[in-house]
C-alpha positions as CSV (number, residue, x, y, z in Angstrom):
1,M,-11.6,23.8,13.5
2,P,-12.2,21.1,15.5
3,S,-9.3,19.8,17.6
4,P,-8.4,15.8,16.7
5,N,-9.9,15.0,19.9
6,D,-13.5,16.4,18.9
7,M,-14.3,12.2,17.9
8,S,-17.4,13.4,16.0
9,S,-14.9,15.1,12.8
10,I,-13.2,11.5,12.0
11,T,-15.0,9.2,10.3
12,I,-13.7,5.2,9.0
13,W,-15.4,3.5,5.8
14,H,-14.1,0.5,7.2
15,N,-14.0,-3.8,7.0
16,P,-13.7,-5.4,10.1
17,R,-12.1,-8.4,8.1
18,C,-9.1,-6.3,6.6
19,S,-6.1,-6.4,8.6
20,K,-5.4,-3.0,7.6
21,S,-8.9,-1.0,8.0
22,R,-8.5,-3.0,11.3
23,Q,-4.3,-0.9,12.2
24,T,-6.6,2.1,10.6
25,L,-8.8,1.9,13.0
26,Q,-6.5,1.3,15.8
27,L,-4.0,4.2,15.2
28,L,-6.9,6.2,15.4
29,R,-8.0,4.9,18.5
30,D,-5.1,5.0,20.6
31,R,-5.0,8.4,19.5
32,G,-8.1,9.1,21.5
33,I,-10.3,9.5,18.4
34,E,-13.0,7.4,18.4
35,P,-13.8,7.9,14.9
36,T,-18.0,7.3,13.4
37,I,-17.4,3.8,11.7
38,V,-19.4,3.2,8.0
39,E,-19.4,-0.5,7.6
40,Y,-19.3,0.3,4.2
41,L,-20.1,-3.4,2.5
42,K,-22.7,-3.1,4.6
43,T,-23.3,0.0,4.1
44,P,-22.4,1.3,0.7
45,P,-21.6,4.5,-0.3
46,S,-23.9,6.2,-2.7
47,E,-23.3,7.8,-5.8
48,A,-23.3,11.4,-4.4
49,E,-21.0,10.3,-1.0
50,L,-18.6,8.4,-3.3
51,T,-17.6,11.4,-5.4
52,S,-17.5,13.4,-2.9
53,A,-14.6,10.9,-1.4
54,L,-13.3,11.0,-5.0
55,N,-12.4,14.9,-5.2
56,A,-11.4,14.9,-1.1
57,L,-9.0,12.4,-2.4
58,G,-7.7,13.4,-4.8
59,I,-8.4,10.6,-7.0
60,E,-9.6,9.5,-10.0
61,P,-12.1,5.9,-9.7
62,R,-10.5,3.5,-10.4
63,D,-7.6,4.7,-8.1
64,L,-9.7,3.9,-5.4
65,M,-10.2,0.7,-7.4
66,R,-9.4,-2.9,-5.5
67,K,-8.3,-4.3,-9.1
68,K,-7.7,-8.1,-8.0
69,E,-10.8,-8.2,-7.3
70,A,-13.3,-10.3,-9.1
71,P,-16.1,-7.7,-10.9
72,Y,-13.4,-6.2,-12.0
73,Q,-12.7,-8.4,-14.6
74,E,-16.1,-9.3,-14.7
75,L,-17.6,-6.1,-15.3
76,S,-14.3,-5.0,-17.5
77,L,-13.6,-2.4,-15.4
78,D,-10.5,-2.1,-16.9
79,D,-11.5,-0.8,-20.5
80,G,-10.9,2.7,-21.0
81,A,-14.6,4.0,-22.5
82,L,-16.1,3.5,-19.0
83,T,-17.2,6.9,-18.0
84,R,-16.0,8.5,-14.5
85,A,-20.6,8.2,-13.3
86,E,-20.0,5.0,-14.9
87,L,-17.3,3.5,-12.5
88,V,-18.2,5.0,-9.7
89,A,-22.1,3.1,-10.6
90,A,-19.8,0.2,-10.7
91,M,-18.1,0.7,-7.3
92,V,-21.7,1.5,-5.4
93,G,-22.8,-1.7,-7.5
94,N,-20.2,-3.9,-5.7
95,P,-18.6,-2.0,-2.8
96,V,-15.7,-4.4,-2.6
97,L,-14.4,-2.3,-5.2
98,I,-13.3,0.3,-3.0
99,E,-10.2,0.6,-1.2
100,R,-10.0,0.3,1.8
101,P,-10.8,1.7,4.9
102,V,-11.0,5.5,3.6
103,V,-10.8,7.9,6.7
104,F,-12.3,11.7,6.0
105,R,-12.5,14.3,8.1
106,G,-14.4,17.7,7.0
107,K,-13.2,18.2,3.4
108,R,-10.6,16.0,3.4
109,A,-9.7,11.9,3.1
110,V,-7.1,9.8,3.0
111,V,-6.7,6.3,2.1
112,G,-4.9,4.1,5.1
113,R,-2.6,2.7,2.8
114,P,-0.2,2.4,4.8
115,P,-2.6,3.2,8.5
116,E,-0.6,6.1,8.7
117,N,-1.5,8.4,6.6
118,A,-5.1,8.5,8.4
119,L,-2.1,10.9,10.3
120,D,-2.0,13.5,8.4
121,L,-5.6,14.5,9.0
122,L,-4.3,14.8,12.2
123,D,-2.6,18.1,11.9
């Protein structure tokens, strides 16, 4: 198992305009970790990557959605008839819907809200 100082073992889906994402990144850096940074708005995850992230987080798509973003209402994503695959596809097509930041280490992941959640991956 990689040590917490193995900088290649941590990845963050990051939005530099988001204060929680910046705080989470700084929290990692303060511990000597320079994670792989994926600016997911510029480089959105694929359906497979997003499905893998949901599985690592142990949550369903709506639990990772920013429900106050315009596409959530515009695409009627609160419709209970939508399948998991349809919700994932909506997030891939509209990455602004993805809650941020998401921090990964191996097969584990956390949402950095609050930023201290990332510390759970360092044990």
